C-alpha positions as CSV (number, residue, x, y, z in Angstrom):
1,M,-0.3,0.0,-0.1
2,D,1.3,3.6,-0.8
3,D,1.9,6.1,1.4
4,Q,-1.1,8.4,0.2
5,Q,-3.8,5.6,0.7
6,W,-2.3,5.9,4.5
7,I,-2.4,9.2,4.8
8,H,-6.3,8.8,3.9
9,R,-6.6,6.3,6.3
10,I,-5.2,8.2,8.9
11,A,-6.9,11.2,8.1
12,L,-10.4,9.2,8.4
13,S,-9.3,8.3,11.9
14,M,-8.7,12.0,12.4
15,L,-11.5,13.9,11.2
16,K,-13.2,16.0,14.4
17,G,-16.7,14.7,15.3
18,I,-16.5,11.7,13.2
19,G,-16.7,8.8,15.4
20,P,-15.9,5.1,14.4
21,V,-19.2,4.1,13.9
22,N,-19.7,7.2,11.2
23,A,-16.5,6.8,9.8
24,R,-17.4,3.2,9.3
25,N,-20.3,4.8,6.9
26,L,-18.5,7.0,5.5
27,V,-16.3,4.2,3.8
28,A,-19.3,1.9,2.9
29,Y,-21.0,5.1,1.2
30,C,-18.2,6.5,-0.3
31,S,-17.0,2.7,-1.8
32,G,-13.5,3.0,-0.1
33,V,-11.6,5.8,2.2
34,D,-10.0,7.1,-0.6
35,P,-13.0,8.7,-2.4
36,I,-13.8,10.4,0.7
37,F,-10.1,12.6,0.5
38,S,-10.2,12.9,-3.7
39,D,-14.2,13.1,-4.5
40,K,-15.4,16.3,-6.0
41,K,-18.8,15.3,-6.0
42,L,-18.0,14.1,-2.4
43,K,-20.7,16.9,-0.3
44,N,-23.6,15.3,-3.0
45,T,-22.7,11.4,-1.6
46,L,-22.2,12.7,2.3
47,E,-25.7,14.3,2.4
48,K,-27.0,10.6,1.9
49,V,-25.0,8.8,4.9
50,P,-27.1,8.5,7.8
51,G,-26.1,10.4,11.2
52,I,-24.2,13.1,8.6
53,G,-25.8,16.8,8.8
54,P,-24.0,20.1,7.7
55,K,-21.5,20.4,10.6
56,L,-19.9,16.9,9.9
57,I,-19.8,17.8,6.3
58,A,-18.2,20.5,7.0
59,S,-15.2,18.5,9.1
60,I,-15.0,15.7,6.6
61,T,-14.2,18.3,3.3
62,D,-11.6,20.6,5.7
63,K,-8.8,20.0,4.3
64,K,-6.6,20.6,6.6
65,V,-6.5,17.4,8.2
66,L,-4.3,15.5,5.4
67,P,-1.4,17.5,6.6
68,A,-1.7,16.6,10.1
69,A,-2.1,12.6,8.6
70,E,1.0,13.1,6.5
71,K,2.9,14.7,9.4
72,E,1.5,11.6,11.5
73,L,2.4,9.4,8.7
74,A,6.2,10.7,8.8
75,Y,6.2,10.4,12.7
76,V,5.3,6.6,12.4
77,R,7.7,5.8,10.0
78,K,10.7,7.2,11.9
79,N,9.7,5.2,14.8
80,K,9.1,2.1,13.1
81,L,5.2,1.9,15.1
82,R,3.0,-0.5,13.0
83,M,-0.8,0.5,11.9
84,L,-3.3,-1.7,11.9
85,F,-6.2,-0.9,9.8
86,Y,-9.8,-2.1,10.4
87,L,-10.7,-3.6,6.9
88,D,-7.3,-5.3,7.1
89,D,-6.5,-9.0,7.6
90,D,-4.2,-8.0,10.8
91,F,-6.9,-6.0,12.6
92,P,-7.3,-8.4,15.8
93,R,-10.2,-10.8,15.1
94,R,-11.8,-10.2,18.4
95,L,-12.1,-6.1,18.1
96,K,-13.0,-6.2,14.3
97,Q,-16.6,-7.8,16.1
98,A,-17.1,-4.5,17.8
99,E,-18.7,-1.7,16.0
100,D,-17.5,0.6,17.6
101,A,-13.7,-0.6,17.6
102,P,-11.6,2.0,16.3
103,V,-10.7,2.6,12.7
104,L,-7.3,2.4,13.1
105,L,-4.5,1.5,16.0
106,F,-1.0,2.6,16.4
107,T,1.0,0.1,17.6
108,K,4.5,-0.2,19.1
109,G,6.4,-3.2,19.5
110,N,6.0,-7.2,18.8
111,M,2.3,-8.1,19.8
112,D,0.2,-10.4,18.8
113,P,-3.5,-9.6,18.9
114,D,-4.9,-12.3,17.8
115,T,-2.8,-15.6,20.1
116,T,-5.6,-18.4,21.3
117,H,-6.2,-16.7,24.6
118,M,-6.3,-13.5,25.6
119,V,-7.5,-11.9,28.9
120,S,-8.0,-8.2,30.2
121,I,-7.0,-7.8,34.0
122,V,-8.2,-4.8,35.5
123,G,-8.8,-3.3,38.7
124,T,-8.6,-0.7,41.3
125,R,-5.4,2.2,40.8
126,S,-5.2,1.7,44.9
127,P,-5.2,-2.0,45.8
128,T,-4.6,-3.8,48.4
129,E,-1.6,-6.1,49.2
130,A,-4.1,-8.9,48.8
131,G,-5.5,-7.5,46.2
132,K,-2.0,-7.7,44.5
133,R,-1.2,-11.2,45.4
134,L,-4.6,-12.2,44.0
135,C,-3.3,-10.7,40.7
136,V,0.1,-11.8,41.0
137,E,-1.6,-15.9,41.4
138,L,-4.2,-14.5,38.9
139,V,-1.2,-14.3,36.6
140,E,1.0,-17.1,37.7
141,G,-2.0,-19.3,36.9
142,L,-3.2,-18.0,33.5
143,K,1.0,-19.0,32.6
144,E,-1.2,-22.9,32.4
145,V,-3.0,-21.7,29.3
146,N,0.1,-19.4,27.9
147,A,-2.4,-16.7,28.0
148,T,-1.7,-12.9,26.9
149,I,-2.9,-10.3,29.2
150,V,-4.4,-7.2,27.9
151,S,-4.2,-4.2,30.8
152,G,-3.7,-0.2,30.8
153,L,-0.4,0.3,31.8
154,A,-1.9,2.7,34.9
155,Y,-0.9,2.6,38.3
156,G,-2.7,-0.5,40.7
157,I,-3.9,-3.9,39.6
158,D,-3.2,-2.9,35.9
159,I,0.8,-2.7,36.6
160,V,1.0,-5.8,38.8
161,A,-0.7,-7.9,35.9
162,H,1.9,-6.5,33.0
163,R,4.9,-7.2,35.2
164,H,4.1,-10.2,36.6
165,A,2.9,-11.6,32.9
166,L,6.7,-10.6,32.3
167,K,8.3,-12.5,35.0
168,N,6.0,-15.5,33.9
169,E,7.0,-14.8,29.9
170,L,3.8,-13.9,28.9
171,P,3.2,-11.6,26.4
172,T,1.1,-8.4,27.5
173,I,-0.2,-5.6,25.9
174,G,-0.6,-2.5,27.4
175,C,-3.6,0.1,25.7
176,V,-3.0,3.5,26.8
177,A,-4.9,7.1,26.4
178,H,-2.4,8.6,24.4
179,G,-0.4,9.1,22.0
180,L,2.6,6.5,21.4
181,D,5.1,9.2,21.9
182,R,5.1,9.3,25.2
183,L,4.0,7.1,28.3
184,Y,1.9,7.9,31.4
185,P,2.5,7.7,33.9
186,G,6.5,7.8,33.3
187,D,6.9,5.5,36.3
188,H,5.9,2.4,34.1
189,A,8.2,3.3,31.1
190,A,10.8,0.8,31.8
191,T,8.0,-2.0,31.8
192,A,6.5,-0.9,28.8
193,K,10.0,-1.0,27.2
194,E,10.2,-4.5,28.3
195,M,7.0,-5.0,27.3
196,L,7.7,-4.8,23.4
197,K,9.9,-7.8,23.2
198,S,7.0,-10.1,23.0
199,G,3.8,-8.3,23.7
200,G,3.6,-4.3,23.1
201,V,1.4,-0.9,23.6
202,V,-1.3,0.4,21.4
203,S,-3.6,3.5,20.6
204,E,-6.1,4.6,18.7
205,L,-4.4,8.3,19.2
206,P,-1.8,10.1,16.9
207,S,1.0,11.3,18.0
208,G,0.5,14.8,20.7
209,A,-2.8,13.9,20.9
210,P,-4.1,15.8,24.3
211,F,-4.8,14.6,27.1
212,A,-8.3,14.2,27.7
213,P,-10.6,12.5,30.3
214,G,-13.0,11.2,27.6
215,N,-9.7,9.2,26.0
216,F,-9.6,7.1,29.1
217,P,-13.3,5.3,28.7
218,A,-12.5,5.3,25.2
219,R,-9.2,3.1,25.7
220,N,-11.1,0.4,28.2
221,R,-13.1,-0.6,24.8
222,I,-9.5,-1.5,23.1
223,I,-8.7,-3.0,26.4
224,A,-12.4,-4.9,26.9
225,G,-12.6,-5.7,23.2
226,L,-9.0,-7.0,22.5
227,S,-9.9,-10.2,25.0
228,D,-12.2,-12.7,25.6
229,C,-12.7,-12.3,29.2
230,T,-12.7,-9.3,31.2
231,I,-11.3,-10.0,35.0
232,V,-12.0,-7.1,37.6
233,V,-9.6,-8.3,39.9
234,E,-10.4,-5.2,43.2
235,S,-12.8,-2.1,42.2
236,G,-14.5,0.5,44.0
237,P,-17.8,1.7,43.5
238,K,-17.1,3.6,40.6
239,G,-14.1,3.8,38.2
240,G,-12.2,2.5,34.7
241,S,-12.4,-1.0,35.7
242,L,-16.3,-1.4,36.2
243,I,-16.7,0.6,32.6
244,T,-14.3,-1.6,31.1
245,A,-16.2,-4.8,32.7
246,D,-19.7,-3.1,31.1
247,I,-18.2,-3.1,27.7
248,A,-17.0,-6.1,27.8
249,N,-20.5,-7.4,28.6
250,S,-21.7,-5.4,25.4
251,Y,-19.6,-6.9,23.5
252,D,-20.6,-10.3,24.9
253,R,-17.2,-11.3,26.6
254,E,-16.9,-12.9,29.7
255,V,-16.5,-10.7,32.5
256,F,-15.5,-12.2,36.1
257,A,-14.7,-10.9,39.3
258,F,-12.9,-11.6,42.8
259,P,-15.1,-11.5,45.5
260,G,-13.9,-9.0,48.9
261,R,-15.8,-8.3,52.3
262,P,-18.6,-6.5,52.3
263,T,-17.1,-3.8,54.5
264,D,-13.5,-3.6,52.0
265,P,-14.6,-0.4,50.2
266,Q,-11.9,-2.0,47.2
267,S,-14.4,-4.7,47.1
268,E,-17.5,-2.7,46.5
269,G,-17.5,-2.8,42.5
270,C,-16.7,-6.6,42.2
271,N,-19.1,-7.6,44.8
272,R,-22.0,-5.6,43.3
273,I,-21.2,-6.4,39.7
274,I,-21.6,-10.1,40.6
275,Q,-24.3,-9.7,43.0
276,Q,-26.0,-8.2,39.5
277,N,-25.1,-11.2,37.7
278,R,-22.9,-8.9,35.8
279,A,-19.8,-11.1,36.4
280,A,-19.3,-14.4,37.1
281,L,-17.5,-15.0,40.7
282,V,-14.0,-16.5,40.6
283,T,-11.6,-16.9,43.4
284,S,-8.6,-19.0,41.2
285,A,-6.9,-18.5,37.6
286,K,-8.4,-22.3,37.3
287,D,-12.2,-20.8,38.1
288,V,-11.1,-18.6,34.7
289,I,-9.8,-21.2,32.5
290,T,-13.2,-24.1,33.5
291,L,-15.4,-21.7,32.7
292,M,-13.6,-20.7,29.4
293,D,-13.7,-23.9,28.7
294,W,-9.9,-23.9,28.0
295,L,-8.8,-27.2,29.8
296,P,-7.0,-29.3,27.0
297,K,-9.9,-31.5,26.1
298,K,-9.4,-35.6,25.6
299,K,-9.3,-36.6,21.4
300,K,-12.9,-37.6,20.8
301,A,-13.8,-40.2,18.6
302,P,-14.9,-39.1,14.8
303,M,-18.6,-38.3,14.0
304,Q,-20.7,-40.8,12.9
305,V,-21.4,-40.6,9.3
306,A,-25.0,-41.9,9.6
307,L,-25.4,-38.8,12.5
308,F,-24.4,-36.4,9.7
309,S,-26.7,-37.7,7.0
310,E,-29.4,-36.8,8.9
311,L,-28.7,-33.3,8.6
312,L,-30.6,-30.5,6.6
313,P,-29.0,-28.9,3.9
314,D,-28.3,-25.5,5.5
315,E,-27.2,-27.4,8.8
316,Q,-24.9,-29.5,6.4
317,T,-23.6,-26.3,5.1
318,L,-23.0,-25.1,8.6
319,V,-21.1,-28.1,10.4
320,E,-18.1,-28.5,7.0
321,I,-17.9,-25.4,7.6
322,I,-17.5,-25.6,11.6
323,R,-15.5,-28.9,10.4
324,A,-12.7,-27.0,8.1
325,K,-12.3,-24.0,10.7
326,G,-12.0,-25.9,13.6
327,K,-13.7,-23.0,15.8
328,I,-15.6,-20.2,14.4
329,A,-17.6,-17.0,15.7
330,I,-21.1,-16.9,14.5
331,D,-20.1,-13.6,13.0
332,E,-17.5,-15.6,10.9
333,L,-19.9,-18.0,10.2
334,C,-23.1,-16.1,8.8
335,V,-20.2,-14.5,6.0
336,Q,-18.9,-17.7,5.1
337,S,-22.6,-19.5,5.0
338,N,-24.0,-16.2,3.5
339,M,-27.1,-16.8,6.0
340,P,-28.7,-14.1,8.0
341,Q,-27.8,-14.7,12.1
342,G,-31.3,-15.2,12.9
343,K,-31.2,-18.1,11.1
344,A,-28.3,-19.4,11.7
345,S,-29.0,-19.2,15.3
346,G,-31.9,-21.2,15.3
347,L,-30.1,-23.9,13.1
348,L,-26.7,-23.7,15.4
349,L,-29.3,-24.5,18.6
350,N,-30.8,-27.7,16.9
351,L,-27.6,-28.9,15.6
352,E,-26.6,-28.1,19.5
353,F,-29.9,-29.5,21.0
354,S,-28.7,-33.0,18.5
355,G,-25.4,-33.3,19.9
356,V,-23.6,-32.1,16.8
357,V,-21.8,-28.9,17.8
358,R,-21.4,-27.8,20.9
359,S,-21.2,-23.8,21.5
360,L,-18.1,-21.9,23.3
361,P,-17.8,-18.6,25.2
362,G,-18.4,-15.3,22.9
363,K,-20.7,-17.0,20.3
364,V,-18.0,-19.5,19.2
365,Y,-18.8,-23.0,18.2
366,E,-17.0,-26.2,17.5
367,L,-18.2,-29.4,16.5
368,N,-19.0,-31.6,19.5
């Protein structure tokens, strides 16, 4: 891909007032990214895009964004960053399932965002010694499944999770709420540097982006979206970790929380989301591994051919796709089978009842 195309992609992510959902609509209606910045009749097209009014049209057609995007590309090249665009194959597959995911990510390091097991660990910035110990034991236990640990590189539970992932030789990814030209807090710079060897740091913000309160909740959706599950170790009644848990729930990802005594302020948030069935109660990494169905499975005898012969044609189509993939998310299954999700869900339910397929966390299916 040439530099001009990358400049247009960066510019798309930098348009003022245009969030990820509107950016995707723009690309769809304009038949690509490049026409947004080169089509002379763009305004006529923009008037047809849902959610795009006169104010946003003015923002989109303002060419001042292009020099800023060109400058950012130069920064990316100079500092050997990697860019992941939502339409490309290397965009994180779990994050791609979230409709409000960033259209563009900047990454630094040797991170693989698509490892088999991805776990987000979040919690208070002021943990108790018991909370730190729980986090350490959790990370040590997740070594059994070689999980990649995702967190926010903040004080408290975040940095404990990152540092003990490194200690246990697990890949770890830090999601930050600012551009990759800086690191906040600075105290964690040495840890972040060490993370680059087998993990990395990721942000949707360009270099020089100002600190803003809204950056942190936006960052939290990346933490939730990159992972199979989110684990809250300790949390007060409010805080970023609970926002991350809520976002993970909205993405239909598993959420777990460690309980605490009713009188402990740092456990109030965890206890509440467990009580409200917004998180499953866990006490160890073993609980997480079991609930996520990540334990090694015994090899099963091949399924009887006679069983498949009794399937309806559409059921047979789904089974063959699942057989070829091993495991597959329902969104991808619908794309490959060219079926609406409602129809596919009904067929999959019948196949589950028949013992042909089994469902895994995150609406993923495999043959039984």
